[in-house]
N, C-alpha and C positions, 0 to 999 in steps of 0.2 A: 320296548319294541313296538313299532307302529303296525306292521303287518307280518304275520307268521303263517307260512304254508307248511303244514306238517303231514308228510307221507300221503299225499293225495293220489288216489287211484280211481280211475273212471273207466267203465266199460260201456260200449254201445253194442248190445248183443254179446257176441263172443269176441269182438274186437276190443283190445285194451287201448284206449285213447291216451290215458295217463298212467304211468307206472311208478308209484312211490316217489312222487316229486316233493322235495322240501327245499325251502329257502326263506330267508327273512329280509324284510326291508325296514330300515330305520327312518325315523322322522326326518324330513328334509332331503331325503334321497331321491334322485331322478335316475331310475334304473331302466336300461334298455332290455327288452324282452324279445328274443330272437328265436327263430326256428323256421325250417322250410314249410311249405304248404302241407297241411295234414299232420304237423308235428304235435298238435294239441294245445297251441297257444290260446286260441279263442275259447276252447273248452275250459281251460284253467281260469281264464278271466271271467267267464260266466259263473264258475263255481265260487270264485273270490267275491263276486258281487251278489251272491245269493240267488242267481237266476235259476240254477238247479243244483241239486246236491251231488256230492261225491259219493262213490260207493264205499270208499275207505279213506280215512284221514280227516283232518280238521283244518279250518281256516280261522285265525283269530285276528281281529282288528282292534287295536287299542284295548286289549284285554277282554274283548267281547267275542264270543264264538259266533261265526257266521252261520246262519241257518236260513233256509228258504222263507220261512214264515216270520222272521225277526224284523220288526219295524225299526227297532233301535239301530240295527246294523245299517239300514238304508240311510240313516242320518250320518253315518260315519264315512260312507263310500260314495264317490261320484263316478259315473261310468259313461264313457263315450264309445258306443259299439262301432264296429267297422262300417256298417251300412248306414249309420247316423239317421235313424228314423225320425222324420220331421213331418209336421202337418203343413203341406205346401200352400194350402188355402188360407192359412192364418197369417196375420201380420207379425213381424218379428217381436215387437213388444207385447202384443196380445198373446202370442204363444208362451213367452216367458212368464207372463202374469198367470196364465192357466197352470203352467208347471209349478209356479210358486205356490199356488193354491193346494197342490197335492201335498206339499210339505207343511202347510198351515203355518207359514212364517208370520212372525209377529208384525213386521212392517214390510210386507211383500213389495209394495211400490218402491220403497227406498232400495231394497235389495235388487230389484229388477234394474233400476237405474244404475246401481253400482256395477252390475254385470255388463250392462250395455256399454258403460264407459271402459271397464277393464278389457273387454274383448273388441273394442273399436267398432261398435255397432250403432253409435249414436245417430249417425247420418242415415243408417239403413233401417231404423226402428219402425218406420211407418210403411215399409215395403212388405209385400207378401213374400213369404219364404221361397215360394216357387220361382220368384223372379230373381233370386240372388244367384251370384256365381258360386262355384264349388267352394272357393275359399271362404266366402262369407257364410255359407251354410255350415261349414266346419266351425266357424266362430259361434254360430247360434248353438250348435251342439255342445261346444265347450261351455258357453254361458249357462246352458241348461244343467250341465253336469256339475257346475260350480255354485248353483243358486243356493243350495242349502248349506254352503260352507263346509264341505266334507274335509276330513283330515287326510283321507286316502283317495287318490284319483287314478282310475284305470282307463288308459287311452289305447284303443285298438285301431291301429293304422290311421291316426288323425291327419296325416299329410298325404294320404293316398289320392292321386289324381290332381294334385295342385301344381300350378306352374311355378317356376323358380321364385318369382316375386312373392306369391302367396305362401310358398313353402318357408321362405325366410321370415315372413310375418308371423306365421303360426309357430315356428321354432322359437322366436323371441318371446312370444306369449307363453308358451309352455315353460321356458326357462324361468320367466318371472314368477309363474304360478308355483313352480317347484321350490322356491325359496322358503315357502311356508307350509308346504304339503308334501306328503309322500306320493311319488308319482311312478307308476309302472307303465312304460311306454313300449308298445309293440309296433314294429315297422319292418318293412322289407327293404327300406332305403338305409343301407348300412352306413353310408357316409353321414347320414343324418344322426344316427345313433352315436357314431364316433365323435360328431361335432358337439353334441350337447350332453352326453352321458359320461360319467366316470366309470360306471360299473355296468356289466352286462350279464344277463342270465340267458343261457342257450339250452333249448330242449330239442331232441330229435327222436322221432318214433315214440313219443310219450315219455322219454327219459331225460333227466337232467344230465347234460354233458359238459356244462361249464357254468361257473358262478364266480366271477373274478373282476377285479379292477381291469379296465381295458388296457392300460399301459403294462400292467404285470402280465396280462395274457399275451400281449404282443411281444414282450421281452422274453417270455418263456418259449414262445414259438420260434423266436429268433435264435435262442440258444440251441434248440433242438435241431434246427435245419438252417444253418447260415446261408444267406443268399448274397452273391457278389456279382457286380457288373464289372467286366474286364474288357479292355480293348488293346489290341497289339498292332505294332507296325514292324514288318508287313503283316497283313491279316493272316490268321490261321484258320484251318479247316476244322470241322467238327471232329473228324477222325484224329487229327493231331491233338486236339484239346482233351480227348478222352483218355490220353495217356497220362494225364495228371494224376488220376487215381483218387480214391476217397470222395468221389463225386456221385451224387444221386441223379442229377438231371442237368442238362445243358440245353439252353434255348438261344436261338439267334435273336438279337435285339439291336436294331440300328446297325452301327458299324462294329459292334462288339458282341459279347456273349453274356447271358445271365446264367450264372453257375450256382446250382443248389448243392451244398455239401451234404455228406452223410451225417446223421445225427451225432453231435458231439465233436465234429471236426471243424477246425479252423483252416479253411482252404487257402487263405492268403499266402502263407509261406510256400505252399505247394505250387501256386501259380507263379510266384517270384522265381522259384527254382526252375520251373518249366521255361520261363522267358530266358533265363541265363543260359541254360543248357541248349536252348534252341537258337541262341544268338540273335534274339529279336528284342525290340523295345516295348515295354509296357507303357502305353500312353495314358491309361486310366484304370483305376481300381477303386471301387466304392462299395460299401456294404449297403444292402437293402433291408430295411426292417419290414417285417410282414405287416400288412394292414389287416383291419378287422375282417374284410371280405375274404382274404385268403385263409385266415384262421377259421372263419365260419364254414367255408367250403371243406376244409380238412376235417372239422369236427362232425359235420353232418353228412359227409359222403363216405366215411370209412365204414 
């Protein structure tokens, strides 16, 4: 097991920021880490990286317990925090050389050049960091987090504020990196998580509410509340459609209706019988699988 989070609890005064959170990450996994603002994501990532301790519970990385004063664990984990603190007056290569010195790398120049190449910073290496675009600053942050070749990489909102082109570039970079490392990726861009992650961990109010393969999570949500788009000729009113029964919600969408069934109900036969009994034609009937965004909202708003 590459990373183990065991029963982590953290208080800020009387406020419980994390409540007995546990999950594991295997080597080579790229896992999305989700939760609304204030859910405890950043707190947990700081505990994982040894930035500050938990009040209860343990973190283990490659068989070594994470502690605030452990130098060894700093060699195992790379961290890109949300605010990406950089020295804007330093040149890109200069900054990475300084950072490499902190780790006392045997061949720091070679490693810096490797990171410049990996993160696409060769052409920018002689520019001051303060003159870089947001996307390139994120690349510098990633290069710094990877300098010491950690086995575990913690990324807190690495695509925050990027334009679509920059976002695609950073997405590809993270995907490539994850082939050899364990990556925990926090983001508010759920489409991004859905595009590059197979598994997602969701916390809400400091508690773990989901830890699942994304496809399984979507399938499970679909089974619980089937959603169907239906269109009739002639058009029917909301009042008429409510007579179908076993329906939780009905929303107007385009020329038809988006019907959400009650849990465990297949509403399609009911809609067919409604059309036959009403003497109207069903022009369209299609099931809608829930996306990650709708599942996230359900799990974090209940």
